N, C-alpha and C positions, 0 to 999 in steps of 0.2 A: 654359133651360140648367140642368142639375142643379148645385146648390151643392156645393162640395167640403166633405166632412165631416172632422173631426178623427179621427185613428186612434191608438188606444192603443199598438198595436205599433210604429208609426212613432215615437211619442214616446219609447218605451223605447230603440229602436235609435239614434235621433238623439242622445240624451243619452249613451248608451254610447260613441258615436263621439267626442263631445266629450271624455269622460274618457280614451279611448285616445289621441287626438291630444295631449292634455295630457301624458300619460305619455311619449309619443314626444318631445315638445319638451323635457321634463325630461332625457331621455337624450341627445338631440341637443345640448342646450346645456350638457351636463356639469354640471348642477346637482346639489347634494347631495340625496339621496333623503330626508334628514331633514325637509325642508320639507313632505313629504307623509306620512311615516311616523311622525314623532315626536309625542308628546303634550307639551303644556306642563303648566300647573296646571289640571286639569279644572274646578275650581270657578270659577277666574278666567276661563278661556276661555269657558265656557258662560254665565257671568253677563254678561261683556262682550258676547257674541254676542246674548244676550237684550235687553240695553239698546240695542244698535245696531238690532236689528229693531224694537223699540218706537219708537225715534227715527225710523226710516224710515217706519213706518206713520203716525206723527204728522205728519211732513213731508208725506206724500202726502195725508192728510186735510185738513191746513191749506191745501195748494195747491188742493184740490178746492173748499173753501169760499171761498177768496179769489178764485178764477177759475172760477166755476161754468159760464160759457159755454164756456170752453176745454175744461173737463172733459167737458161734454156732447157735444162734437164727437168724443170718443173712442168714443162708443157707436155705431160702425158695425156693419154686418152681420157682418164677420169677427170683430170683438171679441165680439159677442153669441154667435156660433157657438162660439167658444173657451170662453166662460163657460158655455154650456150643456153643453159637453163635460165640463168640470171638475166642475160641480155634480152631474152624473149619475154620476160615478165612485163606486164604493163606497169605504169608508174604507181598506180594505186597499190597493187600487190607488192611491188618492189619496196616502196617506202614503209608500208605496213609491216612487211616481214622483217626488214632491217631494224625498224623500231622495236619490234618484239625481240629480235636477236640481241640488240644492245641492252634492253632492260632485263630480259630473262637471264642472260649470261652474267651480267654484272650483279644481279641479285645472288646468283649461285656462287660465282668465283670471288667476288669482292665483298659484298655485304655479309655473306654467310661464311664461306670457306676461309677467306683471308682473315676475317675478324676472329674466327675460332683459332686460327694459327697464331694470331697476335697474342691471344690469351695463354697459349700453351708453349710457345717457343720463347727463347730468351731475348730476342730482339725483333723490332718491327722490320728492319731491312731483311732479315732472314725469312720472316713470314711472307713478305712481299715476293721474295725470290722463289720460295717454295710454291706459293699460289700461282705464280707466273709459269713455273715449270709444269704444273698440272694443267694449267690453261692451255699451254702449247701442246702437251701430249693429248689433251682431249680432242684436238682437231686431228682425228685419226688418219685423214688423208695425207697428213704431213709426216707420219711416223718414220717413213723411209727417206725423207727428204731433209737433210740437215739444214740446208739453206732456209727452207720454209719454217722449220722448227725454230731457228734462231730469230727470224723476223717476227713470228707470232710471240715468241718469248719476250722480245723487246716491247711489243705492243702491250703484253701483259704487265711488264714492269712499269711502264708509264701509266697505265690505267690503275694499277695497284697504288702507285704513289699518289695519283690524283684522288682516288677514293680516300686514302689516309689523310691527305693534306686538307681536303675540303670537309671531311667528316660526314659526307652524305653520298648517296648513290648517283645523283643526277648529272654531275659533271662527267663522271666516268661513262655513264650510259650514253650521254650526248656525244662524247668523243668516240666511243665505240661505233655508234650509229653513223656518225659523219665519216669516219675512216672507211667503213664498209661501203657506204653509198658512193664515196668518191672513187673507190677502186672499181665498182661495178659500172658507174657512169663512164669512167675512163675506158673500160672494156667495150662498152656500147659504142662510143665515139671511134675507138680504134677499129672496131668491126665495120662501121659505116665507111670509113676511109679505105679499108682493105679487108674484104671478106675472107681472104686466105689467112688472116690473123689467127683463126682458130683451126687451121689445118696442120696436121702432123707431117713429118717428112715422108712417111710411108703411105700417106693418104692421097688419093686423087683430088685435084683441086676442084671443089664443088661448093655450092652454097650450103652451109650446115643448117640454115633456117629454111623450112619448107617454102617451095616456090610460091604457093598461094599467099602465104604470109608476106613474102617479099613484095608481091604484086600489090597487096593492100597497102603496104608501107609506101610504095612508090606513088600511089594515088594521093596520099596525104602528105607527100614530101614537102611541098611548098609551105603549107600551113605549119607543119611540124618544125621546119627550119626557123620560121619566124618565131614560133613559140619558144623553141629551145634557146634561140639567141637572146630573147627577152629574159628567159628564166636564168640563163647563165649570168647575164649582167646583174640581175637582181641578187643572185647568190654571191657573186663576187663583191658586190656592194655591201651585202649583209656581213660577209666575213671581214671585210676591211673595217666596217663600222665596229664590229666586236673587238677587233684588235686595237683600234683607236681608243675605245672605251677602257679596255684593260690598261693600256699605256697611261692614260690620264689618271686612272685609279691608282696605279703604282707611283706615278710622279707626285700626286697629291699626298699619298701616304708617306 
């Protein structure tokens, strides 16, 4: 039987639907549009978002090291297929899609769903926990994977707190985007070091990316390595700068 392949168009449409449903819930619940439209302090929001993304990546890495057996069980064919799909995306689609994912899902789960729960439930922490639980369950590929459910739930908790603390969408959306991008780029680099990274125990060792695509990549390898090296240095410098700004802000405060 032919394996179902990931589809870029379907990803774009599904995330747009998430965003539209979130906007509908905001209207239906008579929530203030300021939770979606207003900006807070950009420096603080993006610095906090960056720190939360780094925290979530650190938690995931720590869980993988503490429980390697549980982590290895996540490496099923569906997960490998999705990883192959993402690492083959060019950088334009990768960044555009992850930006859409971050904004659309935060509109739905935080700006709309969590805000409604805060109005109807007796406490803010309970609302954040419930919204995070639904956020975790909404990632259907994790339903039978307790380890994955827990890690996504933790991400949901931190994003829910971030949204509530800042009072606007953008810190959480930035953190969501940065977390997803970091994981995908990490997978890209891991694959370049070892193509068997995406092979299952019962699969023959072969290149999961078509040979033609690999040949085109090899032809551009020199230029790509230079560009990626510069890009990584820029990104690290940018993140360090944001952290420094945040520390200065809190020290002055």
